[in-house]
KOLVEXMI-832573 format. One line per 2 residues: their letters; for each residue x, y, z of C-alpha. Coordinates in nm, 3 decimals. Example, Ala and Ser with C-alpha at 12.3 -4.5 7.8 and 13.67 -1.06 7.14 Angstrom:
2
AS = 1.230:-0.450:0.780 ~ 1.367:-0.106:0.714
This chain:
252
MG = 1.985:1.011:1.010 ~ 2.354:0.996:1.074
AA = 2.380:1.090:1.443 ~ 2.098:0.814:1.467
VR = 2.325:0.547:1.332 ~ 2.611:0.675:1.544
AL = 2.413:0.663:1.844 ~ 2.258:0.291:1.754
RR = 2.673:0.188:1.664 ~ 2.774:0.341:1.995
RR = 2.465:0.133:2.150 ~ 2.662:-0.197:2.078
GW = 2.955:-0.109:2.139 ~ 3.056:-0.115:1.818
RQ = 3.347:0.111:1.625 ~ 3.273:0.244:1.246
AD = 3.502:-0.096:1.114 ~ 3.268:-0.293:1.295
LS = 2.948:-0.158:1.146 ~ 3.137:-0.172:0.799
VA = 3.233:-0.570:0.852 ~ 2.869:-0.621:0.975
AT = 2.676:-0.391:0.658 ~ 2.966:-0.483:0.436
VP = 3.016:-0.146:0.325 ~ 3.333:0.051:0.323
QS = 3.428:0.218:0.663 ~ 3.457:0.558:0.449
TI = 3.078:0.493:0.373 ~ 3.027:0.478:0.717
SE = 3.215:0.751:0.814 ~ 2.987:0.997:0.582
IE = 2.656:0.906:0.709 ~ 2.705:0.927:1.047
RG = 2.863:1.310:0.928 ~ 2.496:1.358:0.744
HL = 2.626:1.352:0.384 ~ 2.414:1.120:0.189
ET = 2.357:1.264:-0.128 ~ 2.575:1.010:-0.309
VP = 2.529:0.735:-0.088 ~ 2.286:0.452:-0.220
LR = 1.961:0.345:-0.078 ~ 2.042:-0.003:-0.098
TL = 2.363:0.076:0.137 ~ 2.159:0.282:0.391
RA = 1.943:-0.004:0.408 ~ 2.272:-0.251:0.457
VF = 2.364:-0.027:0.742 ~ 2.030:0.035:0.913
AA = 1.962:-0.372:0.900 ~ 2.254:-0.428:1.048
LE = 2.175:-0.222:1.367 ~ 1.839:-0.386:1.324
AR = 1.694:-0.078:1.257 ~ 1.442:0.065:0.974
GD = 1.474:0.414:0.770 ~ 1.182:0.526:0.591
IE = 1.201:0.807:0.320 ~ 0.924:1.067:0.355
MR = 0.870:1.276:0.057 ~ 0.715:1.634:0.054
WH = 0.511:1.858:-0.192 ~ 0.391:2.171:-0.124
GG = 0.306:2.117:0.207 ~ -0.002:1.861:0.257
AL = -0.082:1.860:-0.129 ~ 0.099:1.531:-0.223
DR = -0.094:1.362:0.083 ~ -0.429:1.538:-0.093
LL = -0.361:1.399:-0.406 ~ -0.284:1.047:-0.319
DE = -0.558:1.069:-0.140 ~ -0.763:1.149:-0.358
RH = -0.669:0.761:-0.550 ~ -0.706:0.574:-0.241
AR = -1.136:0.751:-0.199 ~ -1.181:0.708:-0.506
LT = -1.122:0.346:-0.500 ~ -1.254:0.328:-0.148
DL = -1.564:0.475:-0.274 ~ -1.591:0.213:-0.550
VV = -1.530:-0.109:-0.324 ~ -1.804:0.042:-0.098
RA = -2.047:0.025:-0.393 ~ -1.977:-0.239:-0.504
VT = -2.022:-0.466:-0.192 ~ -2.308:-0.276:-0.125
SA = -2.440:-0.374:-0.473 ~ -2.376:-0.763:-0.353
GW = -2.623:-0.726:-0.097 ~ -2.342:-0.649:0.199
VA = -2.384:-0.354:0.480 ~ -2.057:-0.138:0.456
VP = -1.841:0.116:0.630 ~ -1.564:0.322:0.516
EV = -1.299:0.399:0.763 ~ -1.417:0.238:1.115
TY = -1.174:0.309:1.366 ~ -1.121:0.083:1.650
SA = -0.863:0.038:1.979 ~ -0.788:-0.257:2.110
YG = -0.520:-0.419:2.303 ~ -0.303:-0.118:2.292
ER = -0.321:-0.114:1.887 ~ -0.526:0.196:1.717
GS = -0.626:0.198:1.392 ~ -0.911:0.220:1.099
ID = -1.013:-0.040:0.844 ~ -1.061:0.118:0.489
VA = -1.422:-0.089:0.458 ~ -1.585:-0.337:0.666
AV = -1.843:-0.489:0.603 ~ -2.119:-0.791:0.699
RP = -2.391:-1.026:0.597 ~ -2.587:-1.083:0.905
DR = -2.796:-1.319:0.699 ~ -2.489:-1.542:0.663
QA = -2.299:-1.449:0.939 ~ -2.028:-1.341:0.772
AL = -1.755:-1.036:0.775 ~ -1.504:-0.861:0.575
VI = -1.207:-0.629:0.583 ~ -1.079:-0.475:0.323
EV = -0.782:-0.279:0.283 ~ -0.748:-0.007:0.005
KS = -0.396:0.064:-0.173 ~ -0.365:0.297:-0.392
EI = 0.008:0.170:-0.471 ~ 0.201:-0.038:-0.328
AA = 0.541:0.138:-0.162 ~ 0.653:-0.129:0.066
IE = 0.561:-0.509:0.045 ~ 0.649:-0.558:0.415
GT = 0.427:-0.207:0.538 ~ 0.173:-0.340:0.357
NR = 0.145:-0.644:0.513 ~ 0.202:-0.544:0.845
QF = -0.055:-0.285:0.834 ~ -0.323:-0.516:0.711
DP = -0.219:-0.814:0.992 ~ -0.361:-0.628:1.307
KI = -0.693:-0.586:1.145 ~ -0.743:-0.895:1.025
RL = -0.623:-1.036:1.398 ~ -0.872:-0.798:1.550
AQ = -1.155:-0.816:1.301 ~ -1.389:-1.031:1.512
GI = -1.355:-0.796:1.799 ~ -1.410:-0.470:1.571
IR = -1.743:-0.625:1.371 ~ -1.899:-0.728:1.729
ER = -1.820:-0.364:1.873 ~ -1.916:-0.169:1.555
FG = -2.212:-0.418:1.363 ~ -2.381:-0.616:1.695
LV = -2.242:-0.969:1.445 ~ -2.044:-1.260:1.580
PA = -1.892:-1.380:1.226 ~ -1.928:-1.718:1.186
VL = -1.661:-1.617:0.848 ~ -1.416:-1.374:0.775
GA = -1.296:-1.269:0.465 ~ -0.999:-0.978:0.419
VL = -0.922:-0.891:0.096 ~ -0.628:-0.660:-0.007
VL = -0.784:-0.393:-0.283 ~ -0.540:-0.285:-0.544
PD = -0.609:-0.068:-0.838 ~ -0.608:-0.290:-1.183
NR = -0.316:-0.132:-1.371 ~ 0.036:-0.287:-1.502
TA = 0.215:-0.154:-1.211 ~ 0.014:-0.319:-0.929
RR = 0.003:-0.633:-1.125 ~ 0.335:-0.643:-1.219
RV = 0.437:-0.584:-0.848 ~ 0.239:-0.880:-0.682
AE = 0.429:-1.096:-0.992 ~ 0.757:-1.002:-0.893
HA = 0.671:-1.085:-0.476 ~ 0.430:-1.405:-0.608
AT = 0.508:-1.586:-0.353 ~ 0.439:-1.341:-0.065
FD = 0.149:-1.203:-0.201 ~ 0.011:-1.599:-0.296
AR = 0.051:-1.765:0.097 ~ -0.120:-1.410:0.246
YP = -0.376:-1.372:-0.044 ~ -0.430:-1.679:-0.234
GR = -0.771:-1.581:-0.401 ~ -0.785:-1.340:-0.661
TL = -1.079:-1.084:-0.815 ~ -1.326:-1.410:-0.952
DV = -1.250:-1.539:-0.597 ~ -1.378:-1.214:-0.444
RA = -1.662:-1.176:-0.634 ~ -1.798:-1.510:-0.639
WL = -1.722:-1.496:-0.264 ~ -1.924:-1.137:-0.213
RS = -2.231:-1.325:-0.337 ~ -2.209:-1.653:-0.108
PD = -1.960:-1.592:0.174 ~ -1.942:-1.970:0.293
HA = -1.562:-2.025:0.382 ~ -1.283:-1.806:0.468
LR = -1.125:-1.608:0.226 ~ -0.759:-1.431:0.205
AI = -0.768:-1.290:-0.177 ~ -0.591:-0.986:-0.363
WF = -0.895:-0.787:-0.561 ~ -0.769:-0.543:-0.839
LS = -1.059:-0.301:-0.898 ~ -1.059:-0.053:-1.171
DI = -1.051:0.298:-1.043 ~ -1.143:0.488:-1.384
AT = -1.488:0.362:-1.507 ~ -1.589:0.723:-1.420
ED = -1.360:0.906:-1.624 ~ -1.270:0.913:-1.989
PR = -1.366:0.582:-2.175 ~ -1.089:0.620:-2.418
RR = -0.778:0.610:-2.125 ~ -0.610:0.297:-2.146
SG = -0.644:0.121:-1.800 ~ -0.305:0.010:-1.849
SP = -0.143:0.377:-1.818 ~ -0.395:0.586:-1.556
TR = -0.138:0.844:-1.522 ~ 0.046:0.878:-1.854
VV = 0.165:1.191:-1.964 ~ 0.093:1.226:-2.360
VP = 0.312:1.460:-2.609 ~ 0.186:1.582:-2.904
RV = 0.389:1.400:-3.225 ~ 0.562:1.718:-3.438
GR = 0.427:1.634:-3.811 ~ 0.461:1.812:-4.122
GV = 0.277:2.158:-4.070 ~ 0.217:2.087:-3.706
RA = 0.409:2.333:-3.449 ~ 0.605:2.167:-3.140
KP = 0.523:2.251:-2.811 ~ 0.710:2.288:-2.560
AS = 0.714:2.065:-2.237 ~ 0.511:2.195:-2.013
AA = 0.219:2.243:-2.241 ~ 0.209:1.857:-2.298
TH = -0.134:1.755:-2.206 ~ -0.143:1.526:-1.915
RG = -0.393:1.252:-1.937 ~ -0.402:1.138:-1.607
């Protein structure tokens, strides 16, 4: 990362002092970054330096090789399955993981669905969590833009009506993230869950919406939908022996 910052700085013909001014951070911090000493550099500062260089940096988390991906994918797969069931039960033909390659752009739509009797099509992006607002929107945009051609190739249907829905888990974290960036989400996806359900029954207009979908219906009914990954430690009272932290019960 430090070498990349240095290379981009030099490409611009900047000194460390110039980058310091552009990013509004001390020159000593620029030096630390370029030497790879990132342990004490706040993420906010790194982002400011990257932005000054018209670059972006992503942090990748690893855990037990690919185990973290499997852990995150498990919830994504569960949400996707619930989406397919809900859309199918409303009379649609739904297909998960529809891949595409068009005009040099490649990717996959989490769920694509059609109602031939209404000449309607639906593309759905499923997110088990919102890591980055910009990244979420950037990933979905080309799928919406290319949806007409993808639907025609996959289903043999030229849709007269197209819906695009972002599916999020129905929990406090997802709702808070949407509320924190309400202006952005409202502009892109003005509809919400009730609008989606009504549209599935009668798709007579274009739709852009967020669908909050509970992904815990098949699990322990005593779990609270707002706290799907809550860790509960038994209370210590009279006659009750405290358990070590490693023995805490994970209810997620």
